[in-house]
C-alpha angles and dihedrals in degrees: 000000000000089000094058111125121218116229091212131021114271108240105216091194088068097043089050085080087070114091121248090257091052090050086058089061093049090054090052091061087074096044117120090225109090091208090058090046089058089060087061089080086099083091088064089053091052091046091059099043112105088201089065114091117257090243092054092048089049092052090048089055090049093051092046089051090053091050089052088057089065127076127334088249089061090056092047090053092050091048090050087056092051098248093161097060088046092052093044088053088052090060088070090068117111090223112099096201091054091047091051092050091050091048092048090052091046090051091053093048094048093048088062112099091226094062115095109229090219091074086080090060102050090104120040092212094061095076092048091052093048090052089053091050093053093087096049099087144333088263094055089049093051097044097042092049088051091050092050092048093053094043098053106068132142097241137097120250116251125192113258095198097268115161103223116007117165111249113252115246092208134061112273106235139096103252092054091050090050091050093049093051091043092051090051091058100261094150095052094040096049101036095078091055088071091071099041114160097203126118116310097256093045090043092056096043096049093043091050094052091046089050092050089050091055092047092060095038093055098042109120089338115120093183094058093039094052089050094049091055091062100039114113125200118190089341095310126107117236095242088057090050091049090051091053088053089057092067117120093241091063122089112278092239089055092049091050096047093047088051089052090052093051091043092054091047090050094049090048090056096249093115123037117244090234093051112125092235088063102036099038102028117019100039095046090046091054092046088053089056090059095062121110090244090072126084116265093250090051092050091052094048093044094052095045093048091047090049089055093046096054099031097108104022120085096196093051089049090054093047092048092048092060097039115107093334089290097171092056092039091059091058087074089065088074094054098070126135095027094204118014092167091063092059113095100170106094094207091049090048092051090047093050094045090050091053091045090055092047092050094049092046092051093047093050091049092051093045088051091054094043093053098040097108116359121083094201091053091050089052091052091049094050091046090056110110113289091341098148091045089052092051092048090049089046090059088063098043119135089230112081090206091058091046091052092049091048091052090050090052091048090049091053093050092044089071087078115095090199094052092047088058096044124017096026091051095044091054097038090226090173090076099063089036092059088050090052089054092060112098093335123156116260096259090056092043092054094055095038093050090048088055091047089055088061094045089054095057115124096253095048114106088208092068097085099047090045090055090050091052094066099263094148094068092047094049093046089054090052090057088064094055121120086221108095095210091053092050090051093047094045094053092039091056091047089050090054090045092053094051108115089340127155118266091251092058091048090050091049090052093050091046092048094048097041122214091264094056093044092056091042086060091047088058095046113133092224113088093211092058090046094049094048091047090052088048090053091049091049091052091047091051097059129108113041099251090050092047093051093045095050094043091050089060104028103020098113094052094043092052090048091052092047090052093051093050094048089050095045133088098265132144125258094261093055093049092045091053090048092052089049088056088053089050089054091049088049088057092061121101098229098008094071089070089069087066097041092053093048108080092181092059092045091054090051091052089050090049093053092048086067096039120129091238114082093207091059092044091052093047090050089049090057088057092053094045092054092047097051100039100135098209089073128082115267094017093131093057091047092048091050093050093048091047089054088053091056096253093132091055090054090048090055090052092048091049086068092050120131087223105092094208093052092043094051093044092050093049091050090051093049090053088063088063092049097048 
């Protein structure tokens, strides 16, 4: 603790009021022994005593703030001793200097990564009181904005091992924090701080903290973003003020934070993606931040913000890709540090490696966004020097954040048919990808399994080696995940794997899934899981020998599942896919008898032939066509049974349909009866 720096000089004349024994506790705050530091909580006692002079209480807040600037263990100790409730109580004092000291200490505590943001929200009156204090001084403005910025993050609270934290009264996630601050008038109370007329230093500091506050308030929050668009300060709308702060003569931090505000508002739908303030101001500003002239931290923040801005918009991706040679510029992110082996200072080495990880992570994220939709951009990215090698290396990085960003980049590039056939095959990217899928956290698994879905497409040369590496077992396990995205990806990948596959692979898939799991998926409440499972079943039931083999072992259960889906409350696409499965079964040599001996299924096919939806009618017609095809054994008996059911009458009606597909299909079916 000896290295702890005081934020204000300690006036010994004031602390002389403390008894000799109390002075002993103050000294212990700077002891290297954590147990002795804990005894320093006597300061907290003095801070809360109304009998102590205001000056003494103020100095106690200053010293506690200095202590909080030390190690994370110091902050944990202070939190264990309930420093936050004590400081919040201090804000009720009429003395402005004491209030400022308490706010400064609160700011320092909340900036620490070990402090749960929810501690600000344990009492609903606290936010109201902080809003009221905003107008007291430039210090209250600066500190309160900083507190709000750090206590409004999109992340869940996790216990940090504190002994006795008060339980938060409010839900512990970002959007709720944003809503609370918004409902307490944060936008209106903070907006005017952006045009402060105080001294230059104060002006910049207060504006910066107000800007940062808006950047976290607006992030992924349409309500706040829509409000910000219409807020006017001194006759100027906030977006116009943000654009002015993007100008090159403004501090870099201000340019970046303003760009983040406009980016959040754009992503939330409050500003159009083709608005000039985005295309001509925000995007170019963020590209500028990626240049090698900028500090490392600025390059990281610029790239990550730009990646978020363009992530879902094709036109912004195209504009960014041709702005200031961005794709080539990002290649420099992989060249830092230039020579790690030459660094002997351990702290310097750790610092440089940390920045190297952050730079690579940011570059991968931005490449992923750039290549999300456009084939030409993907080609340019892959042709950048050593790009595929960098991605492959990124999949094995020690930093999980870099690995995740590399997988995202790989997923984006895997949408290219051409690259799947060339670069992906040349670099055997499936090998490190399969390693990533082993014991990875869910977020990583979701992106990696999405990439695997693309690598398992029919035209991908990686499909066969992936199959040989034991992918079926892995994918079958994903279908049992509680995570919806993983269930979808697992079944999706199996669906791709089953397309035009050999019978052995299809049998391995069915064995790996088990009948029970397959029908669990067919009863899943999520329509995406259901559709992909039906797609898998349809791909499994293709090619006559395969159809007959699968139906001989699983026919009873499959017919039961088909019946339940056709009877259930499902959308048109689900029922169409189910009827297509029936049409495939009807194409089997022996399997078709499972339909012909099931009067319930036959009645359902008849019902859908007369349905109001043409897609369902057409799918039902395929079933009938396959059943009555007269070149196949037993066709006469099947035709007779279907005629007795009234199918021929329906075919005559459909042959007069205004829908050309239905009309042609009905006429073709009728010809089978005439042959």
